[in-house]
C-alpha positions as CSV (number, residue, x, y, z in Angstrom):
1,M,-22.9,5.3,-17.6
2,P,-21.6,8.4,-15.8
3,L,-18.2,8.2,-14.1
4,G,-19.3,9.9,-10.9
5,I,-16.6,12.5,-11.0
6,G,-17.8,16.0,-10.3
7,I,-16.3,19.4,-10.6
8,G,-15.2,19.3,-7.0
9,E,-13.2,16.2,-7.4
10,L,-11.6,17.5,-10.6
11,L,-10.7,20.7,-8.8
12,L,-9.2,18.8,-5.8
13,L,-7.2,16.6,-8.2
14,G,-5.8,19.7,-9.9
15,I,-4.8,21.3,-6.6
16,V,-3.1,18.1,-5.4
17,A,-1.3,17.7,-8.8
18,G,-0.1,21.3,-8.6
19,G,1.1,20.9,-5.1
20,V,3.1,17.8,-6.0
21,Y,4.6,19.6,-9.0
22,L,5.7,22.6,-6.9
23,G,7.1,20.3,-4.2
24,V,9.2,18.3,-6.7
25,R,10.4,21.5,-8.3
26,S,11.4,22.9,-4.9
27,L,13.3,19.8,-3.9
28,K,15.2,19.8,-7.2
29,R,16.2,23.4,-6.7
30,I,17.3,22.7,-3.1
31,G,19.2,19.6,-4.0
32,G,20.8,21.1,-7.1
33,G,22.2,24.1,-5.3
34,D,25.6,22.5,-4.6
35,R,26.1,21.6,-8.2
36,E,25.2,25.1,-9.4
37,R,27.6,26.7,-6.9
38,E,30.4,24.4,-8.1
39,L,29.7,25.3,-11.7
40,E,29.7,29.0,-10.9
41,A,33.0,28.7,-9.0
42,A,34.5,26.8,-11.9
43,R,33.3,29.5,-14.3
44,R,34.8,32.3,-12.2
45,D,38.2,30.4,-12.0
46,F,38.2,29.9,-15.8
47,E,37.5,33.6,-16.4
48,R,40.4,34.5,-14.0
49,E,42.7,32.2,-16.0
50,I,41.6,33.8,-19.3
51,E,42.2,37.3,-17.9
52,A,45.7,36.3,-16.6
53,M,46.6,34.9,-20.1
54,N,45.3,38.1,-21.8
55,H,47.3,40.2,-19.3
56,K,50.5,38.2,-20.1
57,E,49.9,38.6,-23.8
58,R,49.4,42.4,-23.4
59,I,52.6,42.8,-21.3
60,G,54.6,40.5,-23.5
61,G,53.4,42.2,-26.7
62,E,54.2,45.7,-25.7
């Protein structure tokens, strides 16, 4: 017994699924932006601290 699903229906289903996927991906990117900025700021702060420690070692060692 045939299922009654044609190529048009499969194509439409693929388009809808792709749209949902891209929408969810966009929302994750928008919502996750704050966390990414926080991590980037923490990384920059950490790098500055390391540079300050290295600078102190160079001055103290000379």
